[in-house]
N, C-alpha and C positions, 0 to 999 in steps of 0.2 A: 601528487594529487588522489585524492580520496576517490575507492572504487564504493559501488553499491552495486550487488550482484542481488537480483530479484530471483525467485524459485518458487515453485509450488502450483504454477498455471497449469491450466489441460482442460479439457471437454468436460461437461458435466451435465446432467440433466436438471431440467428446471426444478426448483425444490431442492436440490443439491446442497452439498457444501464444499468447500475447496479452503487452506491454509495457505496463505501466502507468506514469503518469507523474503526479508533484505537484511543481506549480511554487509556490513560496512569494514572498509579495511582498517580502520582506526576506531577508538573510542568513542561509543555514542553519547557519550558525556559531553565531547566536545560541541555538541550540536543543539541550539537552542529548543530547536523540535525537526520532529520526523514525519512528513507527510506520503499518503498515497494517493495518487490521481491515477485518471484514467483516461483512454483517449478511442473511442471508438469509431470504426470508418466514417468518414466522411465528415467526422462531429471536431469540434474543440477538445483539447486536452480540458479536463475539469476536474476540481478537489473532490477526494473522497472522504477523507479523515486524517487527523493530525495528531501526536501524541507530544507534549512538552519534554523538557527535561526534567520538569517536575511532576511528570505524570497525566499533567492535566490532557483530556481529551475533548476534541470536536468531530462531527461528523456531518457529513453534506444530509441533506433531509431525505433526499431519494433511497439513503442505505439505512439510516437509524433505527434501531432497532434488529438490525439484522445484520450488519458487520459490527467486527469488534477490534478495534489496534492494541496492541499491547508491544511493550518492549522487554528484552533482557539484556540488561546492562552488561552483565560477566560475559556474555558470548556476543555482544553487539549486534545483535538481531531483534528487528523489527518486525511484528508480525501482523498480519489483517487475516482474521477469522471471518468469512464470509458464508452467512448461511441464509439458507431460504430463498435461493439465487433464482434470479429471473433472467429470461432472454434480452432483457435492456441492459443486462450488468456485462453483456458480451464487450471487451475492450482488450485492448493491450493497458496493464496496470505498470504503472511507474512508482519508483521509491526516490523521495526527494528527501536532502540534509538540507537543512537551514542552519547556516552559522552567520556569525557577526557579520562578517563583510560578503560575506559568499555564499554559494548554495550550490550544492550536485545530484544530478538525476543519475537515475541506473538507467541501464539499457530495457527495462521492461519485460514482461512475461504475460503470455496470451492467456485469457481466459475465454472461453466460449460453452456458452449456456445454452442447450437444446431445448427446445419445445417439445 
């Protein structure tokens, strides 16, 4: 069973930055893509960003220009650098790994942005 463990969440003031990490229990080369999603209280989980095995990236419109997704294949890590954070970014952030026949979720890390 693949394990995804997120870290790096916390409390930050608006305008600040955080870097989230997602550590995979197996080589991330085995996944077609790795994503970040988020879920705010009372809202549905929403897509934030993804990076393919080939390094292509895609972002939700709401975070484009502020967030950057990257990967370290040697360390089996995926990062989400979040800059210019806004209170609306407050949510639990989840790592998501897409394999050919299945997918895996992490347990999430809380990000809280104060105004």
